[in-house]
Residue, then its C-alpha position, 0 to 999 in steps of 0.5 A: m533497468v533494475g527491478g521488475g516490480h510494477n513501477g519498473l514495468v510502467a517505465a519499461a513500457y513507456l520507454a520501449r513504446a518511445g523506441r528506447s532499448v530496454l532491458v529489465l533485470e528482475r531478481l525473482p523468477v517472475t515480474g510484479g514485485a509486491a503486486v502479484s497474485s499467487h496460489a498461496f495454499t497447496g492444491v487450492d485454486a484461489r489466486l490471492s493478491r498476496y502482498s498488495y491488494l487494493v488500487s487507489l493511486l494508479p492514474p487512469k492516464i497510465v492505463q490508457d497510455l499503455g493500452l492496458r487490459f486491466a480494470t477495477r471495481k468499486r466496493a459497495v461498502s467503504s467500511y464497517t467497524p464492529t463495537v459494543r455500545a450500552g452492552r450491545p454489539t453494534g457497528l458503524l457502517v460507512a456506505e452510500g446512503r447508509t452512513r448518516d443513519s449508522l452514525a446517528a444510531l451509534t452516537g445519538s445525533d447527527a453531529e458526527y455525520d455533519a462533521w464527517r461531511r465537512f471533513s470529507a469535503m475538505t479532503g475531497r477538494v485536496a484530492e481533486r487538486v493534488f492527484p493530477t499533479l502526481t504525473e506532472p513535473l514535481p511542483s514546489r511547496a509554494a506551487l502546490r499550496a497555491r493549487i490547493a488554495d485552501d489554507a485551513a486544509w493545508r494547515a490540517l494536512f501539511e503543517e499540523p499533526i493529523g491528530v489535531a484535525v481529527e480531534r477538532h472535527f470529531a468527538d466520538d472515539l470510534v469515529r476518530g479511529v476510523v478516520l485516523t487509520d488512513a494515516l497508519i497503513g504501513t506507517f508506524a506513528d502516533a497521531h501527533d507525531a511531530s515528523l508528520v510522517q502520519n500526515r504524509c501517509f494519510l494524504y496518499h490514502v485520501i487523494g487516489g483518483g481524485t476521490g480517495d476511493w480504494d478499488v478492487p483489481v479485477g483478477g487480483m493484483g497480478a492482473l495489473t502486472t501481467a498487463l504491464a509485462d505484456a505491454a512492455r514486451a509487446a513494445g520491445a522491452t526485454l524482461a529478464t527474470g532470475h537476473e539479480a543486479v549486484r553492482v552499478h558503476t557510472d561516470g555520469r554519462t555511461a553506466e555498467v550494471a553487473y548482474r548474477t544468474a544461476d549461470g554466474e555473473a555478467a554485465v551490461a552497458a547502458r546510457h541510463v539506469l532506472v532503479g525500481a528497487s529501494p533507495h537502500t538497494l540503490a545505495a548498496l549497488l553504487g557503493d554509496p552510504a546507506p539512507p536512514p534505516a527503514e522499518g515496516s509496520q504491518l502484519k499481512v494475513n491471507m485466508l480462504l474461508t468456506r463461508l463468511p462468519r456470522l457477526r454478533d451484531p444482529a443488524a450486520d450482514p457478513a456480505t456487507a461487513f466484509a465487502g469494505t474495510f472491516h476495522l478491528d480494534e481501531g478506536y482512537a484510544q486503542l490505536a494510541h495504546a497499541y502504538r505506545e506498547a509497540a514503541a516500547g518493544r511489546p507486541p500490542t495486546t489488542p493489535p489493531a487490524e483491518l480486513y476485507c473480502h476480495s471475492l465478494t467484489d471479484p469472485g473470478i479469483l476463485a475456481p468456479e467450484l469454490a465460488a459456487t460452494g460459498h468460499h471467500t478470501l479474507t485479507l487482514f492487514g495489522l497495524h502497529t506491528p513494527a519490524r523491531l517486535f520481531t527482532s527485539a530481545e524481549g521477543a521469542g523470535s520472529d516465528a513465535t512473535r508472528a504466531a502470537l500476533l496472529d493468534a491475538v488478532l484472530a481472537r479479537l476478531d472472534a470477539h465480534l463473531a457469532e462463530p469462531l473464525t477457525d470453523c470457517l477456514a478452508r483447508d488445503a490439500d494437506g489438511r492444513p488451515c488456509v491461513e498465512a501470515k507475513s511480518p515485515l521481516d518476511l517481506e524483507r526476505e521475500l521481496g527485498l523491502p528494506g525493513g519490510h517497509i511497504f513504501h521502501g521508506d517513509l513517504a514524502f509530501p508530493y512537492a519539492p521544498d521551496d529552498a530546493p535548487a531550480a531544476t529547469g536544466d535537469p529533467a530527473a530533478r524536475w520530475g522528482v526522480a533524480t539521484r546524485h548520478p545524472n544518468v541513474l534515476l529512481c523509479g520505485a516506491g522510494a521516489p518522491r510521490g512513490g508508495g502504493v500501487s500507482g506506477i507514478p514513479g515509473h511514469n515520471a522516471a520515463m518522462a524524465l529520461l525521454e526529456h534527457p538531451 
């Protein structure tokens, strides 16, 4: 198996438990890929979920099947969005029992709340019907449509640009933006992009667990991959870190994987090769033509604070506002303007972003002395910051562009705070502020993500096209993990139904291999 990220570990654990001989080759010194926890700041005992940070798409089936000692916690708040209305700071709070009053105070009527309920009911019905299919053989487009059994929902989510549905349902610009953000996390697109890449992103953000909830991994994201690695080893899999696969040769029946370590090159023979790395990496390993270029679009910022900052909105408690997703400059028009700027090769002047505080829900990621003194983590995810901004001729270089975007987004956050965020930043053992920012180019260099794309490439709808050849005799095709080589399967985020921390491609590749004659 090539790649020891969370999907590779899921596949390894299933296969080893079924009695297969499994060797996982992982380039990095540790397994986990992007789903890891790290001490990001020198001399500070806080384990941050450094890259991926919330869980929605991980099926309970995988946790139960593999006997994982892993849990998540619900966030008490879905989101808070600061804004200014009639010259006064205020905000939209989406939380159980409080959304209606907050929407009414913001918009002056119950119309947006009624629209919110109708839209949420629609996506909820789709989530209940689609999520269970993700760990089943890949359905055809017609079969999935029949399973959803809602023509209006199908049209809104699968056929028309999501901007059409957002504008049809909602009138308030801020509310429209809050809804649209689920279509843009890690995806560079406009609300009306004809490719529907934004619809695919939206779908995966609202179907997780059959509810669309995004939960906090207890112990940080590394708790999941540690549990997966433990399960794989306990079942007999060998996890070889510091082993970088460099070539894969196959004749369709047997294969050989060459790999590099600190001691030189070696090779291992196998009947099947599962690849958790990206389709781009797989093509390079096989010597095949590269897939279309991938381009990530995010600025990931990790911070540690000595206290949560006070907000200008007098009704907003910081412990409430930052417990869920804190939307920053994510009004509908703001998102469209930021997209146009970035598409033209210019960093957004008001970069949209969202933040949340892991330690409000799970303080155990902090050393007891940090938790006792009011320290908190803060994670920021910036939108519409595509990789091209860090390599364009107009830019001043990757480091300078990253620094400028970080300054811009923190300045925009300060506009909604009653005190500068810098006054709240903790400092590491060397006296430096506890803040780190990572661009798509950083993720490409550190994790091997093509173009820094967190999904390994544009997401696909969770179905096979109706004109696809029947896959009844090919388990890999039936499960949606096939490559052009019969004994090479894709089990990473770049597989259909991949993306996010889910383990679904790993599960499906394992199921396909276990069905293989």
